[in-house]
C-alpha positions as CSV (number, residue, x, y, z in Angstrom):
1,M,95.3,134.4,94.7
2,D,93.3,131.2,93.6
3,Y,95.5,131.4,90.9
4,I,99.0,130.6,92.9
5,L,97.1,127.6,93.9
6,E,95.3,126.2,91.3
7,E,98.9,126.4,89.6
8,R,100.2,125.4,93.3
9,A,98.0,122.1,93.2
10,V,99.2,121.3,89.1
11,R,102.8,122.1,89.9
12,L,102.2,119.9,93.0
13,G,100.5,116.9,91.0
14,E,103.5,117.1,87.8
15,Y,106.1,116.6,90.8
16,I,104.5,113.0,92.0
17,V,103.5,111.8,88.6
18,E,107.0,112.5,87.1
19,N,108.6,111.4,90.5
20,R,106.7,108.6,91.8
21,A,106.6,110.7,94.6
22,T,105.2,110.3,98.0
23,V,103.2,113.0,100.2
24,R,106.0,113.8,102.5
25,S,108.5,113.4,100.0
26,A,107.0,116.1,98.1
27,A,105.6,118.6,101.2
28,K,109.4,118.6,101.8
29,Q,110.2,119.5,98.2
30,F,107.6,122.5,98.0
31,G,108.3,123.7,101.5
32,I,104.5,122.9,102.7
33,S,102.9,120.7,105.1
34,K,101.3,117.1,104.0
35,S,97.5,118.3,105.0
36,T,98.2,121.6,102.2
37,V,99.9,118.8,99.8
38,H,96.6,116.6,100.2
39,A,93.9,119.4,99.7
40,D,95.9,120.1,96.6
41,V,95.8,116.8,94.9
42,S,92.4,115.4,96.2
43,E,90.8,118.5,96.3
44,R,91.9,121.5,94.3
45,L,93.6,119.5,91.3
46,K,90.8,116.8,91.3
47,R,88.5,120.4,89.7
48,I,91.4,121.7,87.4
49,N,92.1,119.1,85.9
50,P,90.8,115.7,86.3
51,A,93.4,114.2,84.2
52,L,96.1,114.5,85.8
53,Y,94.1,114.2,89.4
54,K,94.2,110.3,88.4
55,E,97.9,109.6,87.9
56,V,98.2,111.5,91.1
57,R,96.2,109.1,92.4
58,K,97.3,105.8,90.9
59,V,101.1,107.3,92.5
60,L,99.6,108.0,95.6
61,D,97.5,104.7,95.9
62,T,100.4,102.6,95.4
63,N,102.6,104.3,97.5
64,K,99.6,103.7,100.2
65,A,99.8,100.1,99.2
66,Q,103.2,100.4,100.0
67,R,103.7,102.2,103.0
68,H,104.0,99.0,105.7
69,Y,106.8,97.5,103.9
70,R,108.8,100.7,103.7
71,G,107.9,101.2,107.8
72,G,109.1,97.5,107.8
73,I,112.5,98.4,105.9
74,A,113.1,101.4,108.1
75,T,113.0,99.4,111.3
76,R,114.8,96.8,109.7
77,E,117.3,99.5,109.7
78,K,117.3,100.8,112.8
79,Y,117.8,97.7,115.2
80,K,120.6,97.2,112.6
81,R,122.4,100.3,113.2
82,L,121.7,100.1,116.6
83,K,123.5,96.8,116.6
84,T,126.5,98.0,115.1
85,Q,126.7,100.6,117.2
86,K,126.2,98.8,121.0
87,K,129.0,96.3,118.9
88,R,131.1,98.9,118.5
89,G,130.6,100.7,122.4
90,N,131.8,97.6,124.0
């Protein structure tokens, strides 16, 4: 059982680094929860493969730093879409 969890943690780490993926996108890709992704890459991976853990940490730290930009872009797109829909309805 531990072997399966460790293998998943390594696969998650590799996926995140290769794709510069967010926790959310990795969770979706692997069909698991964000909490599980965090546990795998923060706890298990640190113990199993410290070098990969450091690479994953860099990606996740970058994603966290950029999160507010992505949120702003998503909000702007939402309101632009609503405005367009409202114009079509009139």
